[in-house]
VOPAGU-2260 file (C-alpha; in pm, 1 decimal, decimal comma):
REM VOPAGU-2260
SITE   aa  ch    i         X         Y         Z
SITE  MET   A    0       0,0       0,0       0,0
SITE  LYS   A    1     284,1     236,2      87,6
SITE  ARG   A    2     455,0     170,1    -248,6
SITE  LEU   A    3     129,7     229,1    -432,9
SITE  LEU   A    4      81,5     562,0    -257,2
SITE  ILE   A    5     439,8     670,7    -327,7
SITE  SER   A    6     408,0     563,1    -691,6
SITE  ALA   A    7      84,3     759,7    -724,8
SITE  LEU   A    8     242,6    1070,0    -572,3
SITE  VAL   A    9     546,3    1047,2    -799,0
SITE  LEU   A   10     329,3     989,7   -1106,0
SITE  SER   A   11     101,2    1280,3   -1019,5
SITE  GLY   A   12     409,5    1499,9    -985,2
SITE  VAL   A   13     530,3    1388,8   -1328,3
SITE  VAL   A   14     191,6    1440,6   -1491,5
SITE  GLY   A   15     143,9    1776,6   -1320,4
SITE  ALA   A   16     484,0    1906,9   -1422,1
SITE  PHE   A   17     513,0    1783,0   -1778,6
SITE  SER   A   18     287,7    1736,5   -2074,4
SITE  PHE   A   19     335,3    1392,0   -2225,4
SITE  GLY   A   20     172,4    1506,6   -2548,5
SITE  THR   A   21     482,7    1702,1   -2649,3
SITE  THR   A   22     829,8    1574,9   -2722,2
SITE  LYS   A   23    1019,6    1897,8   -2669,6
SITE  ALA   A   24    1131,1    2024,1   -2329,8
SITE  ASP   A   25     924,8    2317,8   -2211,5
SITE  ALA   A   26    1081,7    2650,2   -2120,5
SITE  SER   A   27     965,7    2645,8   -1759,4
SITE  ASN   A   28     726,4    2404,6   -1594,5
SITE  THR   A   29     613,4    2460,1   -1238,1
SITE  THR   A   30     339,9    2281,1   -1047,5
SITE  GLY   A   31     346,3    2285,0    -668,1
SITE  THR   A   32     688,9    2166,4    -560,0
SITE  THR   A   33     763,9    1986,9    -885,2
SITE  THR   A   34     982,7    2199,7   -1107,7
SITE  SER   A   35    1209,5    2142,6   -1402,6
SITE  SER   A   36    1347,9    2413,4   -1621,9
SITE  MET   A   37    1468,5    2332,4   -1968,0
SITE  SER   A   38    1545,0    2549,0   -2266,0
SITE  ALA   A   39    1286,6    2550,9   -2539,2
SITE  VAL   A   40    1424,6    2377,0   -2844,4
SITE  SER   A   41    1370,5    2506,1   -3193,3
SITE  ALA   A   42    1349,0    2278,1   -3496,3
SITE  ASN   A   43    1677,1    2166,0   -3650,7
SITE  ASN   A   44    1881,0    2273,8   -3349,0
SITE  SER   A   45    2120,9    2028,2   -3194,6
SITE  ILE   A   46    2372,8    2027,5   -2914,3
SITE  TYR   A   47    2628,3    1922,2   -3174,0
SITE  ASP   A   48    2558,4    2237,9   -3380,0
SITE  ASN   A   49    2715,2    2445,0   -3103,7
SITE  GLY   A   50    3013,8    2220,8   -3038,2
SITE  VAL   A   51    3086,0    2000,6   -2740,1
SITE  GLN   A   52    3367,6    1982,6   -2490,1
SITE  VAL   A   53    3513,8    1644,9   -2406,7
SITE  LYS   A   54    3537,1    1652,6   -2030,1
SITE  SER   A   55    3439,0    1397,7   -1768,9
SITE  GLY   A   56    3311,8    1417,1   -1416,4
SITE  VAL   A   57    3010,2    1349,1   -1197,1
SITE  VAL   A   58    2685,8    1546,2   -1166,7
SITE  GLN   A   59    2401,1    1499,3    -919,8
SITE  THR   A   60    2039,1    1601,3    -971,0
SITE  HIS   A   61    1910,3    1851,1    -717,2
SITE  ASN   A   62    1750,8    1708,1    -404,5
SITE  TYR   A   63    1407,6    1872,2    -423,4
SITE  TYR   A   64    1130,6    1645,2    -294,9
SITE  GLY   A   65     887,9    1539,7    -566,5
SITE  THR   A   66    1094,2    1681,2    -851,0
SITE  VAL   A   67    1177,7    1497,5   -1171,2
SITE  TYR   A   68    1425,0    1609,7   -1434,4
SITE  ALA   A   69    1412,4    1557,4   -1810,3
SITE  LEU   A   70    1688,1    1379,7   -1998,4
SITE  VAL   A   71    1688,5    1495,6   -2359,5
SITE  ASP   A   72    1850,7    1368,4   -2678,1
SITE  SER   A   73    2092,6    1585,1   -2875,6
SITE  ASN   A   74    1797,0    1757,9   -3048,1
SITE  GLY   A   75    1619,8    1845,6   -2722,5
SITE  ASN   A   76    1352,8    1574,6   -2740,5
SITE  VAL   A   77    1269,6    1435,9   -2395,8
SITE  SER   A   78    1374,6    1070,9   -2372,9
SITE  ARG   A   79    1283,1    1006,8   -2008,7
SITE  TYR   A   80    1257,0    1161,0   -1664,4
SITE  VAL   A   81    1479,5    1091,3   -1364,5
SITE  GLY   A   82    1434,1    1158,0    -994,8
SITE  SER   A   83    1614,5    1380,9    -753,4
SITE  ASN   A   84    1944,7    1319,9    -575,3
SITE  LEU   A   85    2082,8    1082,4    -842,5
SITE  LYS   A   86    2446,7    1080,6    -953,3
SITE  TYR   A   87    2557,2    1043,6   -1314,2
SITE  LYS   A   88    2896,9    1029,6   -1479,9
SITE  TYR   A   89    2925,2    1262,3   -1776,6
SITE  ASP   A   90    3175,7    1257,8   -2061,5
SITE  GLN   A   91    3083,5    1565,0   -2266,4
SITE  ILE   A   92    2950,5    1914,1   -2211,5
SITE  GLY   A   93    2727,2    2063,0   -2480,2
SITE  PHE   A   94    2539,3    2385,4   -2540,3
SITE  MET   A   95    2195,8    2447,6   -2688,7
SITE  ASN   A   96    1977,1    2759,3   -2682,2
SITE  GLY   A   97    2188,4    2929,7   -2419,1
SITE  GLU   A   98    2177,2    2630,7   -2179,6
SITE  THR   A   99    2464,3    2401,4   -2082,7
SITE  TYR   A  100    2402,4    2024,5   -2090,4
SITE  TYR   A  101    2597,2    1726,0   -1958,2
SITE  ARG   A  102    2595,3    1400,0   -2155,6
SITE  VAL   A  103    2506,9    1124,6   -1908,4
SITE  SER   A  104    2456,4     838,8   -2156,3
SITE  THR   A  105    2512,4     773,7   -2525,7
SITE  ASN   A  106    2237,5    1007,6   -2641,1
SITE  GLU   A  107    2095,7    1157,2   -2321,2
SITE  TRP   A  108    2175,9    1498,5   -2183,6
SITE  ILE   A  109    2069,5    1676,5   -1865,6
SITE  ALA   A  110    2052,9    2053,1   -1824,9
SITE  ALA   A  111    2315,2    2212,4   -1601,7
SITE  SER   A  112    2038,7    2401,5   -1421,0
SITE  ASN   A  113    1906,4    2067,8   -1292,6
SITE  VAL   A  114    2230,9    1933,8   -1145,4
SITE  THR   A  115    2521,7    2010,4    -916,4
SITE  VAL   A  116    2869,0    1930,4   -1049,9
SITE  LEU   A  117    3050,1    1706,9    -799,3
SITE  SER   A  118    3372,9    1661,2    -995,4
């Protein structure tokens, strides 16, 4: 019962903060305590258009209760959402629409505004 309640709360936070009908990250989504800010992505714009830096380290998503963060592909399309207080190794830093992104998997990037750089 406890897991079901937690799952429902997490899901309601995800649904309240993001529209699943769109594939682009929204400029600023805020509902209650669930917040994620991402740059709006225009068509035909890619992180690779602005160049990337090969650098490695570790980032950690912010520890805000009930918050989820979007991982986007190199074109800014949301691939999935991740929770708070999670650590990821990154191997590249990219730039798109004035925002800095860290590559945390082969084709998934997280916005610098959603993480703290640990190393």
